[in-house]
C-alpha positions in Angstrom: -31.9 -32.3 -4.0 -29.0 -30.3 -5.6 -30.0 -27.2 -3.6 -29.8 -29.2 -0.3 -26.4 -30.5 -1.2 -25.1 -27.0 -2.2 -26.5 -25.6 1.1 -24.9 -28.4 3.1 -21.5 -27.7 1.5 -21.6 -23.9 1.8 -23.1 -23.5 5.2 -20.1 -24.8 7.3 -17.6 -22.5 5.3 -18.6 -19.5 7.3 -17.7 -21.3 10.5 -14.1 -21.7 9.3 -13.7 -18.1 8.1 -11.3 -16.0 10.2 -12.5 -12.7 11.6 -11.1 -9.6 9.9 -8.5 -7.8 12.0 -7.7 -4.2 11.0 -4.0 -3.6 10.3 -2.3 -1.3 12.8 0.0 1.3 11.1 3.5 1.3 12.3 5.1 4.6 13.6 7.4 6.4 11.3 11.1 5.9 12.3 13.9 8.4 12.1 15.5 6.4 9.3 12.3 6.6 7.2 12.1 10.4 7.8 15.7 10.8 6.8 15.3 8.8 3.5 12.1 10.7 2.8 14.0 14.0 3.2 16.8 12.7 0.9 14.2 11.7 -1.7 12.4 15.0 -1.5 15.7 16.9 -2.0 16.7 14.7 -4.9 13.3 15.3 -6.5 13.6 19.1 -6.2 17.2 19.1 -7.6 16.0 16.9 -10.5 13.1 19.2 -11.3 15.5 22.2 -11.2 17.9 20.5 -13.5 15.1 19.6 -16.0 14.0 23.2 -15.9 17.5 24.3 -16.7 17.8 21.9 -19.6 14.4 22.9 -21.0 15.1 26.6 -20.8 18.3 26.2 -22.8 16.3 25.2 -25.9 
């Protein structure tokens, strides 16, 4: 009896489930490319500064 009740409660749940839709990636904008360039330059400058500080020891 418990199995029938559990099956009756779980069976309709698949009917209400939404189908999965794959996310579509957005194109990269000019602004995003600019800030990526700025971040890359800042990282390289920071690494150079750290190398300078470490080499002084």
